[in-house]
N, C-alpha and C positions, 0 to 999 in steps of 0.2 A: 599609433594613437595611444595617448596616455590613458591607462585604465582609470575608471571611476574610483576604485579601491585597490590599493596594492599593499599586501601584507608580506613583509620580507624578513624571513628568519626570526619570527617573533617567539620569544620564550617568556612565560609568566609563571611565577611560583607564588602560591598563597599558603600561608601558614607552614612554610618549609616544604610544601609538596609541589612538585612541578605539574602544572595543569596544562600548559602549552609548551611544546618542546620543538623549537626551531620550525614553527609553522610558516609556510609560504603559500600564498594563493593570491589571485587577482580576480576582479570582477569588472567586466566591461560596462561602459555607460549604457543604460537602458536594458539591463539584464535583471532577471529575478532569480536569485540564487538561494537555495535552501540549505541550511545546515542541519544535518541529520546525524544521529548517533545515540548511544545509550545516555541515560542521565549521568551527570557528573563527569562528562568527558571533555568539557571545555567550551561548549557552544556559547553559553552566556558570557564566559570570560573573553572569548574572541570578540563578541559583539561589544563588550565594554572596552576592549582595547581599541577597536575601530572608532568608537565615539569619544575616545580620549578620557574616559572615566578611570581607566587603569593605564599606568605607564609600564611598558614592557621592560623586563630585566635586560633583554637583548633584542636586537632587531628594530624595525621601524614600520610604521603604518602611514601611508600617504592616501589622502582623499582629495580627488580632483587635483593631484599633483602637489598638494600641500602636506608637509610633515605635521601630523596631528599633534605630536609632542611639543612642537615649537609654537603652536597656536594657543591663544588664550581661549577661555571658555566661550566667550561671546562669538568669536570667529568660528570656532568649531561648531557651535550651535547653528550657525548660518549655513553650514555645509551638511550636517548630519542631524536628523531627528530620530528619536528612539521611542518605541512603544515597549515598556518594560513588562516582564512577566508578572510582577507583583503590582497590583493597582490599588493597594491599600492606601487610604488617605484619612487623616485624623480630623481634619477641619471640615465644617459644614459649608464649604463653598458652594455656591450655585454652579450647576454644570457649565453654564456659559463662561463663568469666571475661570474654571479649570481649563477649558478649551482656549480661552484668551491668553493663558500663560504661554501658549506656544508662540505668541507674537513677541515675547520679551526680547529675543535676540535682535529684532528689527526695530525696536523702539529707540528713539533718540535719547540723548543724555538727560533731557528734562522730563522724560517719561510721558510724553504726550502721545496718545493713541490717535491715529488718523482714521479717516473714512475707509481707506484701503485696509487697515487692520481690522476694522469692524466687519467689512465685507468678507475678508478672509476667514474670520471666525464663523460667520453665518454660513458660508459655502462649505466649510469643513464639517459643521454640524449636520447640514443637509446631506452631505455625501455619506456621512457615517450613520445616517438615519437616527439622529438623536435630537433633532430640532424640537421635538415635543417635550423634551426633558430640560430645556434650557434653564428654567427657573427653579428646578427641583434641587435640593441639597444633594451633592454627590454621594454623601453617606447613606442616602435613602434609596438609591437605585440598586438594581440587582448586580451581581458579579459580572454577568454577561454585558449588561448595559454599561457598567463602569469600564469594561474593556474597550467598548466602542467610544466612550468618552476620551480615553487616552489615545485612541487611534485618531480621533478628531483633533486632539491637541497637537499631535504630530503632523497632521495634514495642514493645520493652521500655521505651523512653523515654516512650511513651504521651502523645504530644502531639496537639493538635488539627490541626496542619498537618504534612504529611509531604512532603519533597522527595526526588526520586530522580534521579540523574544517570546516564543510560544503564543502567537497572537490569537489562536483559536482555543486555548486551553479551557476557558470558562464559558464557551459558547455552545449552544445547541447546534444541531446539524445544519439547519437552514441559515443560521447566522455565521457559522463557520464558512459555508460556501459564499455567503454574501460578502464577508470580510475579505476573503481571498479574491473574489471577483473585483472588489474595489482596488485591491493591491495590483491586480493584473491590469486594470484600467490605468493606474498610475504609471505602470511600466510601459504600457503602450503610448503614453504621453511623453515618455522619455526619462522618467524617474528610474533610479537604480535602487533596487531593494535586496536586502539580505535578511532572511528570516530563519530563526531556529524553529523547526516544525517537528513535533514528535510523531505525527501521523504520516507514515511513509506513503500511503496511497494519495493523500492530499498533496504531499510534497511533490510526488511524481506527476500529479495531474496539473499543478499550477506552475511549477518552477521550470525555468529554462535549463538550469544546471543545478547539480547538487554537490555538496562537499560532505563526505562521510568522515566524521571525527571519532577517533577512539585511540587510547594509549597516547594521548597528548599530541597527535599528529593528524593531518589530513591524509587519510589512507586511500581515498579514491575521490576523483573529481571528474566532472563531465556531465553529459546529458543523463537524465534519470535511468534510462535503460542500460547504460554502461556502468552506472554506480550501484544500482540495486540489483544484484544477482544473488542467487542462492548462496554462493560461496561468501560474498562480502557480508551479507546479512548474518549468516551463521558466525563468521569471524567477529563481527562487531557486537552482536547481541547475544551470542551463545545459544541461539535457537535455530533449529532447522527451519528452512523456509522454501516455499515454492513461489516462483515469480512468473506471472503470466500477463498477457495484455487484457485490460479490463474490457469486457464485451461492449460497453456503452461508450466510455470516454476514449478508449483506445490507448490510454496511458498505462504505464506499468502498475501492476497490482501485486502486493506482497501478502502472502498468507504464511504466518510464522507459527511454529509449533514448539512447545516445550517437549523435550525428550520424554517419551513415555517410560516411566519406571518399570512397567510391565511389558516392555517392547517384545514383540513376538518374532519368531523366526518362521519362515515359510514363504512359499511362492503362491500368489493368487492371480488367476486370470480373470479379467473383468471384460464382460461383453457390454459395450456401450453404443453411443451414437446420439447425435443431436445435443450433446452436452449433458446427457443424463448421468454419465458416470463420473463427471468432474468432482462433485463433492465427496463421492465415495473414494475416489483415487487419492484425494488429499488426506482423508482420514486413515485409509489403509497404509499409505506411505508413512504418515506420522506414527502409526502404531508399530512400524518396523517391518512390515511385510514387503517382500519384493514383488512388484506388480508387472504383469504383462497385460496388454490391451488389444482388442480388435475382434474382427476386422472393422475399421471405421474409415470414413473418407479422410484423405490426407489433410483437408482443410477443416475438419470437424473440430469443435472446441475440445472434445475429449482427446483428440490427437495432440492438440496444443498442450493440454494439461499433462498428457503422458510424456511428452518431450521435456516439459518443465521439471518433472520429478524423475527423469531419466528412466522411465519404464520401457520395457521391451514392447515394441509397437508393430502391429500388422495393419497396413493401410491398403486402400484401393484408391484409384484416381477419383477426383470429385465427380459426383453423379453417376459413377459406375457401380454395377452390382458386384457382389462378391464372386470372384471367379475361382477356378479350381486351385490356382496357386495360392490365393489368399486363404481359401478354406483349408488347404494343406498346412499353411502356417498356423492357423488357429488350432487345428487338430494336434499339431506338434506341441503347442504350448499347453493345451488341455492335458496332454499326457504328462507333462512335467509339472503341472500345478498341484499344489496340496489342497487347494480349494478353488471353486469357480463361483463368480458372482455375475448374475445377469441383472443389469440395471433395468429400470422401468422404461424400456425402449419401445419404439413403434415396431410393430410386426408388419413387414412389407416383403414383397418378392425379392427385393435386393439383398436383404439381410437374412432371409430364410436359411441359406446354407450354414450360416454361423449358428443360428438357433437350433437347427437340426443337429449340428455337431454336438452342441451342449447337452442334448438329450442323453447322450451316452456317459456324461460325467457323473461321478458318484455324488449324490446329495448336493446339487448346486444350490447356492443361496439366491433365491429369486426375490427381487425387490419389487414391491407394488406400492402405488400411491393412492389406491382406492378408486381409480377411474374404471368404469366398465370397459371390458376388452374392446368393444366396438368403437370406443373413442380413440383407440390407438392401433387398430387392426385394419390393414389395407391389403390383406392377403385372403380375404373371404373365409370360407368354411375351413380351409386348410390352416389359416392363421389362428382361428379359434381353437382348433384341435391341438395345434402346437403349443399354444399358451396353456391350455388345460393340462397337457402332459408334463410341461415343465413345472407347473405348480404342484402337480401330484407327485412328481419324482423328487422335487427339491424342498428346501427349507424356505418357506415364505416369510418374509419380514417386511415391515413398512419401510418407507423411504428415509428414515432417520439414519444418517451415517453412523452414529454411535451404535445403533441396533445392528447395522450391517457388520461392523467390526466385531461386535460380540458374537454374532452368528458364525463369522469366519473363524474366530478363535476356537469355538466349539468344534467346528469341522476339522481344523488343523490339529487340535488337541486330541481328537478321537483317533488320529493316526491312520485313517483310511483314506486313500486317494484313488483316483481313477487309474493309477498304475498298479494297484493291488491285483493279484490273480483273480480274486472273486468279483472285481468290479468290471462292468461293461465299459468299453471305450467308445469314443465317437466313431472310430473307423469300423468296429465290429458290431455295433448295435444293429440288430437285425430288424428293428421295427420300421415300418414305412413312414 
């Protein structure tokens, strides 16, 4: 099958600088492909080459089997519609007039608009949720509304291929989602869409495939989960990142961190469960600490996060209590840790062996969120005593990840660990 878009060895230089260097990629009909990558890496240039606004120095672009460079402007505009990043417009045209410009490639030589043209304009405005703006001057609508006006213009153009350059850049969250929902509906109807999207989570949520551009080339291509990895994000953006599955959408979610100039050395063991440790793990990892985690259920969100940041992990099977083997794994990691963090976890018979083990650690950082113990205690009086002992022995901090990192820095900087001769260890702690 002929791809809807075929980019073959395209190179483009602007101002003597090579922006695209022998780029080759293709997009199948009915796909939604996102272009992601740092600013200035050629996403807009690639879109402009696909729609014929830029002629490549080398290589060729075919849309629906047609060589774009060989087509006239009118013919190309019948194949490709574009929503530009900049929606600035100097003339006070009514919104309906701007949307109607999308019908220009379909109007005959005598410039007569038909009933079909008017219906296409009305349908496009309705779909983009701007019908109420039809008679307002386009210069008087907000930036977000103007973005949707230009989307409607592209919809009215009624082409098999739609290109969007940062289509959600001026939109608030609900309109970002609405815009990409509209685009997804178009793809489900058979339209082919390529969009430059700066928000990696949105790109992963909505796009069938991604193309990661940097250094003038497509460095990774494929489904979002294969393109957005910690390694590829760090290579492209120069930022450390953890990549997990979003708990609601199930799509890839990227959390990027700028390297901490005060990055710390040290090993931290984190006691978690039920996702309570996830935000702490991200911040501790970003701060430069080497983390171990456990014991938690193998399918717990904290286990998933630990794997994403390559932390040392102790697990038990789903719904199983902590057994002697897992407890021994925790004790081993407690001995090697420079600091211990206890997330604001539920106290239950299943995880009591871990919490009992932590009582022997030196000055654990105990995270609390202000809830009464009885709201998270399912171990009765023994659970209440255990919680009280941990708080008495440890450094209590609220559940702000930054506060937890600061507390860990103080513990590590003090230089006392549970391996010091004067520290009690989990294994030798004599208390019941």
